[in-house]
N, C-alpha and C positions, 0 to 999 in steps of 0.2 A: 436544566435539560428539558427540551420540549418534545413531547410525543408528536409524531407526524401522521398517525393513523388512529382511528377511533378504537381499534382493538388492542392498542398498546397500553399496558398498565405497568408503569415503572415500579410502583411499590411491590406488585406481585413478582416482578422480575428479581428485585433485590431480596425478597423473601426466598426465592429459589436459590439465589447465590448463598444465602445464609444456611440453607438446609443441605445444599449439595455436598457430596463427598468428592466430586471432581469439578474443578473450575479451570476455565481456559480463557485467556485474554489474547486476542489476535489483533495486532496493531500495525498499521502503516507507520512509516517514520517521518519522511519529509511532508510538512504541512499538517501533520497530525500530532506527533510527539514533539516535533521541533518546527519552528518557523522556517519558511523557505529562505534560502540564501543563494545568491548568484554563484558563489563558490560552494558547491555542495559539501566539501570537506569541512567547511566552517559552520555547518548547520548543527547547532547544539540543542539539546532538549530544553523545553520550558523549565523554569525553576520548580523544584519539588517532584518532577516527574520520575526521575531516576530513583529517588529515595522511595517513592510510593511503589514502583515496580519491584524494588528489592523487598519491600514489606509484603507485597502481594505474594511473592514467591516463597519467602521464608516464614511469613506469619500466618498465611491462610491458604497454603497448599494450592497455589495457582500456577499453571503452566503459562508462561508468557512467550508468545511466538510473534516474531517480527515478519511481516509480509510486505515486501517492498518491490518497487519497480526498478530499483538500482541493480547493477551487476553485483554479484556476490563479492567480487574483488573490491568494489567501491563501498561495500557495507562494513568494512573493517572498522572505520571510525565510529559510525553509529553503534555497532555491536560492542565496542569498547566503552561506550558512554551509557548504555542502558542495560540493566540486568535482563537476561532472557534465557530461555531454555532451547530455543530452536529458531531458525530463520529460513524464510523462503525469499529468493531474489529473482530479478528479471521476470516479474509478473508470473511466478510459478514455474519457471523453467529450471531454476537452480535451488538446491536445498542444502542447508548446513544443519546437521542433526544435533541433538542434545549430546551425543557421544563424540561430537567433533568430526563426523564424517561428512565429506562433500559428495553430493550426487546430483543427478539432474537428468534432463531430457535434451534432445537436440532435434531441430527441424531437418527435413530431408536435404540431401545434397543439392537438389534443384532449387529449393527455397533459399538455401545458404548462398548459392550463386546469385540469385536475384537480390539478396540483401547486400552482397558485395557491390553489385552494380548500383544499387540505391545509395550506398554509402559514397561511392566514387562520384556520383552525380551531385552530391550536396557538399562535398568536402571543401570546395573553394569558398563556401559561405562563412567559413571560419574567419576569413579576412574581413567580413562585415560585422563581426562580433558574435556570431552564432557559435555555440558549442556542439560539436558533432560527437555523438556517443554510439559506439557499436556494442551491442549486447549479444548474448548467445543466440537470440531469436528475433532481433529487431535492430533498427537504426532509429535513433532519436536526434532531433534537431532542437536544441534549447535556445531560447531567446530572452529569458527572464532578465529584467533590468535594462533592456534596450529601449530606445525611443520608439513611440508608436509607429512613426513612418518607416523606421528601419524594420520593425517587426512585420509590417505589411509587405515590405519589399522582400524580406526573407521568406515569408509564408508563400508568396506568389512564386518565388524561385523554386521552393521545395515542391510545390504542386506541379510546376512545369517539368522539373527533373524526374519526377516519379510518374508522370502521366503515361509514358510509353511502356511501363513495366507490366509484365504478366502478373496481375494482382489476384488471380483466382485463389491463391493460398496465402494472401497477405491482407492485412487490414490497415487502413489509414486511421489513426486515432489521435484526437486532440487531447492534450493534457494541460494542466495549469502551467503555462510557460513554454509551450512548444508543440511539435508534431512528432508522431512516431509511426513508423511502418513496421508492423509486427507480424510474425508468422502465426497463422491460425493453428489451433491445437492445444494451447495452454494459455491460461490467464489466472488472475488472482482467485477467481472462483474455483478453479480446479485445485489450487493449493488449499483453499478452505475445505473443499470436499474431502481431500486426502486427509487433512488434519481431523476433521469431524468424524471421518470413517474409523479412526482409531480411538474415538472417545465413546464412552458409554452413553446410552440414550437419555440418561438423567443428568448429564453434565450441564453445568451452568456456563454458557459461552457468550462472549460478545466480541464483535469486530468493530474496530474504530478506524475510519479512513476519511479522507478529504476529497479525493480527486475523482474525475469521471472513470478512471481506471479501477477505482474501488467499487464501482457499481456491480461488476460481476461477483465480487466477494459479498456484497450486501445481498444479492439475489441468492447466493449459495447458503446464506445463513437462515433463510426463510424456514420457519418451523423448527429450528434448532437452537436459536438464541437471538440476541438483540444486535441489530445492525445500526451503527451510530455514525452519522455524518458530523465531522469535526471541521468547522470553518467559520470565519467571522460572519459571513452572510449566508442565508439559506438559499439553496438552488434546487432545481427539480432533481428528485432523487427517489430511489426505491428503499432508502434507509427507513428504519423504524422511528428514529429519534434524532434530534439535532442538538449539538452542544457547541458553544463558542469557546475557543481557546484564548488564553490559557486557564482562566479562572474556573469555567465549567468543566474543562477537562480534568483539572486537579480535583475538583469537587466529585466528579464521577469516580476517579480512582480512590479517593478517600472513602467514599461510601462503599465501594467494592471491598476495600480492606477491612472496614468496620464490620460489614456483614460477614465476611469470611472469618473474622476473628470470633464470631459468635458461635461458630460450629463446634 
């Protein structure tokens, strides 16, 4: 694991994990706990990850919370594969609580109408191989696995289809494998702030994510815990540290569990 800032001291962080009475792991799924797959339902965790999360929960009193960009309905597979206490979906717009309760937020009716128009404008791109996904507060166009020339053509078509929309309350966001038009008002950073707001000030917390959509969460962790970029290659980020999956990811979780077991 490589620190990305001069003020990040990893040994001191893990000492805090060992001493803490409250521990919280916040984790993205696709690209973080599991390698990307063109068929998202087939994305399974890296070896040993599920067992280590189970150990974290049962052996060292850690709350494990999944924070994903997927729709809550599409998180059923991942949530069945990894032990967890709570999940946030759709970039913080949907929540599945530890008690099994579903709750969430919704954009205004005007924004929802704009998203309907945005979805209709790109629907025909499915014939070129794109996967169109409508979420509670966004429309995503996925092109992972397609040839570069097809990706370029789809990207240009998406921008053309969305160019005439009223975007005052919408953000165009790039992610690893596509484009998304998302309502303003909620993101992964808001989910992290909600979670941390229910934690004590001395809780040991870490957020692990891979994508540009995780940058809001990394920023929300500032001053409260460790923000960790998980990806094979380093990119520009506001995260505190960088680890490569799967070996360094597994190593981080092993060290977390070892420190937690010392308490």
